[in-house]
C-alpha positions as CSV (number, residue, x, y, z in Angstrom):
1,M,-145.3,39.7,-92.2
2,S,-148.7,37.9,-93.8
3,I,-150.6,36.8,-90.2
4,P,-149.3,39.9,-87.1
5,I,-147.4,37.6,-85.0
6,A,-149.4,39.7,-82.1
7,D,-152.5,37.6,-84.1
8,L,-151.0,34.2,-83.1
9,R,-152.6,32.1,-81.2
10,K,-153.2,28.5,-80.0
11,S,-156.0,26.9,-77.8
12,Y,-154.2,24.0,-75.2
13,E,-156.2,21.2,-74.8
14,R,-153.7,18.2,-75.0
15,D,-153.4,16.9,-71.3
16,E,-153.8,18.3,-67.6
17,L,-151.3,18.5,-64.4
18,D,-152.7,17.5,-60.8
19,E,-150.9,17.3,-57.4
20,S,-152.6,14.4,-57.0
21,A,-151.2,12.3,-60.3
22,S,-147.9,14.3,-60.2
23,A,-145.2,12.6,-58.3
24,A,-144.1,13.3,-54.9
25,D,-140.5,14.1,-55.9
26,P,-139.3,16.4,-58.9
27,L,-137.1,14.1,-60.6
28,Q,-139.4,11.0,-60.9
29,Q,-141.7,13.0,-62.6
30,F,-139.0,14.5,-64.9
31,R,-138.6,11.0,-65.6
32,T,-141.9,10.4,-66.8
33,W,-142.7,13.6,-68.7
34,L,-139.3,13.0,-70.4
35,D,-139.8,9.4,-71.2
36,Q,-143.7,10.0,-72.6
37,A,-141.4,12.8,-74.6
38,L,-139.3,10.4,-75.5
39,K,-141.9,7.6,-76.7
40,A,-143.5,10.1,-78.9
41,E,-140.7,10.6,-80.8
42,L,-140.3,14.7,-80.9
43,S,-137.9,16.5,-82.5
44,E,-134.9,16.3,-80.3
45,P,-136.5,16.0,-77.1
46,N,-133.2,16.6,-75.4
47,A,-132.9,19.5,-76.2
48,M,-132.6,22.4,-73.2
49,T,-132.2,26.0,-73.4
50,L,-129.1,27.0,-70.4
51,A,-129.2,30.6,-68.9
52,T,-126.3,31.5,-67.5
53,V,-125.2,35.3,-66.2
54,G,-122.1,37.1,-66.3
55,A,-120.3,38.9,-64.2
56,D,-121.3,41.9,-65.6
57,G,-124.7,40.8,-64.7
58,R,-126.2,40.2,-68.3
59,P,-127.8,37.2,-68.7
60,S,-127.4,35.2,-71.9
61,T,-129.1,31.7,-73.3
62,R,-128.0,28.7,-75.5
63,V,-129.5,25.2,-76.1
64,V,-127.4,22.1,-75.1
65,L,-128.1,18.5,-74.7
66,I,-129.0,17.1,-71.6
67,K,-126.0,14.0,-71.1
68,G,-127.6,12.8,-67.6
69,C,-129.7,13.4,-64.8
70,D,-129.8,11.5,-61.6
71,E,-130.0,12.9,-57.6
72,R,-127.3,14.1,-58.6
73,G,-128.6,16.6,-60.8
74,I,-129.1,17.1,-65.1
75,V,-125.8,16.7,-66.6
76,W,-124.8,18.5,-69.9
77,Y,-120.7,19.0,-71.9
78,T,-119.4,22.0,-73.6
79,N,-115.8,23.6,-74.0
80,Y,-115.0,24.8,-70.3
81,D,-113.2,28.6,-72.0
82,S,-117.0,29.1,-74.2
83,R,-119.3,32.0,-73.2
84,K,-121.1,29.8,-70.8
85,G,-117.8,28.0,-69.7
86,R,-116.6,32.0,-68.0
87,E,-119.6,32.7,-67.3
88,L,-120.5,29.9,-64.5
89,A,-116.5,30.6,-62.9
90,A,-118.5,33.8,-62.4
91,Q,-121.6,32.7,-61.5
92,P,-122.5,29.2,-61.1
93,F,-125.7,29.1,-60.5
94,A,-127.7,28.3,-64.2
95,A,-131.5,28.1,-65.5
96,L,-132.8,25.1,-67.9
97,Q,-136.1,24.8,-69.5
98,F,-137.3,21.7,-71.7
99,H,-139.8,23.0,-74.3
100,W,-141.9,19.6,-76.2
101,V,-144.1,21.7,-78.3
102,E,-145.7,19.6,-79.1
103,L,-146.8,17.5,-75.4
104,E,-147.9,21.6,-74.4
105,R,-145.4,21.3,-71.7
106,V,-142.7,23.1,-70.1
107,V,-139.8,21.7,-67.5
108,R,-137.5,24.6,-65.7
109,I,-134.8,23.7,-63.8
110,E,-133.3,26.2,-61.1
111,G,-129.8,25.6,-58.9
112,R,-125.9,25.3,-58.4
113,V,-123.7,24.1,-61.1
114,E,-120.3,22.1,-60.5
115,K,-118.3,21.2,-62.9
116,T,-118.6,16.9,-63.5
117,G,-115.6,15.3,-62.1
118,A,-112.8,14.1,-64.5
119,D,-113.2,10.3,-64.5
120,E,-117.5,11.4,-65.8
121,S,-116.0,13.5,-68.8
122,D,-113.4,11.1,-69.8
123,A,-115.5,8.6,-70.3
124,Y,-118.5,10.8,-72.0
125,Y,-116.0,11.8,-74.6
126,A,-114.3,8.5,-75.5
127,S,-118.2,8.5,-76.3
128,R,-118.4,10.1,-78.7
129,P,-118.0,9.8,-82.5
130,L,-114.3,10.2,-83.6
131,D,-115.5,13.5,-85.7
132,S,-117.0,15.4,-82.5
133,R,-114.0,14.4,-80.4
134,L,-111.9,16.0,-83.1
135,G,-114.3,19.2,-83.2
136,A,-114.0,19.4,-79.3
137,W,-110.0,20.1,-80.7
138,A,-110.8,22.5,-83.1
139,S,-113.0,24.6,-82.1
140,P,-112.5,27.7,-80.1
141,Q,-115.5,27.7,-78.7
142,S,-117.7,31.7,-78.6
143,Q,-114.0,33.5,-80.2
144,V,-114.3,35.5,-83.0
145,I,-112.5,33.8,-86.4
146,A,-111.8,34.9,-89.9
147,G,-114.2,32.3,-91.8
148,R,-114.9,28.9,-91.6
149,A,-111.9,27.4,-93.3
150,V,-110.3,28.0,-89.9
151,L,-112.2,25.0,-88.1
152,V,-111.6,22.3,-91.8
153,A,-108.6,23.5,-91.0
154,A,-107.7,22.6,-87.7
155,A,-109.8,19.2,-87.5
156,A,-107.4,18.6,-89.8
157,K,-104.9,19.4,-87.8
158,A,-105.7,17.7,-84.9
159,A,-106.8,14.4,-86.7
160,V,-103.2,13.8,-87.9
161,T,-101.7,15.5,-84.4
162,H,-104.1,12.6,-82.3
163,G,-105.1,9.7,-85.0
164,L,-107.6,7.7,-84.1
165,N,-107.8,8.3,-80.3
166,P,-107.3,11.3,-79.2
167,P,-107.5,12.2,-75.4
168,R,-109.9,14.9,-73.8
169,P,-108.9,18.2,-74.1
170,R,-108.1,19.9,-70.5
171,H,-110.7,22.8,-72.1
172,W,-113.5,20.6,-73.0
173,G,-115.8,18.1,-70.1
174,G,-119.2,17.7,-67.8
175,Y,-121.6,20.9,-66.1
176,R,-123.9,19.7,-63.3
177,L,-126.3,21.4,-62.3
178,V,-128.0,20.7,-58.8
179,P,-131.3,21.8,-58.9
180,D,-132.6,23.6,-56.0
181,R,-136.5,24.3,-58.0
182,W,-138.1,22.4,-60.7
183,E,-141.2,23.8,-62.6
184,F,-143.3,21.6,-64.4
185,W,-145.8,23.4,-67.2
186,Q,-148.6,21.8,-68.7
187,G,-150.6,24.0,-71.0
188,R,-154.6,25.0,-70.7
189,K,-156.9,25.7,-72.1
190,S,-158.1,29.5,-71.7
191,R,-154.6,30.3,-70.4
192,L,-155.6,28.6,-67.2
193,H,-152.3,26.7,-67.3
194,D,-151.1,24.1,-64.7
195,R,-148.0,25.1,-63.2
196,L,-146.7,22.9,-60.7
197,R,-143.1,24.1,-58.7
198,Y,-141.3,21.8,-56.3
199,R,-138.5,23.8,-54.1
200,L,-136.0,22.1,-51.7
201,E,-136.6,23.3,-48.2
202,G,-135.0,21.8,-45.4
203,G,-133.4,18.9,-47.9
204,A,-137.6,18.1,-48.7
205,W,-138.7,18.5,-51.4
206,V,-141.9,21.7,-51.2
207,R,-144.5,20.8,-54.0
208,E,-146.9,24.0,-54.7
209,R,-149.5,25.0,-57.4
210,L,-148.6,28.8,-58.9
211,A,-150.7,31.0,-60.2
212,P,-150.9,31.1,-64.6
């Protein structure tokens, strides 16, 4: 390496996060930050890291895209037979993380995960581009395959079989993480970062500052 990675440093001085200027409800705070990330035209501000744990206790992460957020929770869609799907079936708890590098912000969300209703999954699936809908039929996600030609052939077969209106595969649909913890991190100078955590206690959100 031309530059030792241990020497890579950045001073975070873009913004601050104070209790008096933050929302009492974490969903409102998240929506404010997400809206700012969208308006800043960041690269894929909707991308979030999803962490799950399998029955063997091994954690794993991957990047998925948020497709909805409201009082019920955070929604994304995927293959239920994938590794993450199998892990969520064994351990229905997960963590999400958004990292908006240009804004020097991180949002972490933890909670229980449930599947979205069939009607909700059907509606989102129908809104996807045709190639994406056929791809849900073609990909045995997380399984070993011989090569890309397997996927191309499977997609072609799905197109012949289902035409322009493929139904949603039963193995594909939505998940919703129901938060019981949120954390908002704003980078600050001298590594004295701002961290506000919201935790659910007795049906109400408790907001508290954490040491960086």
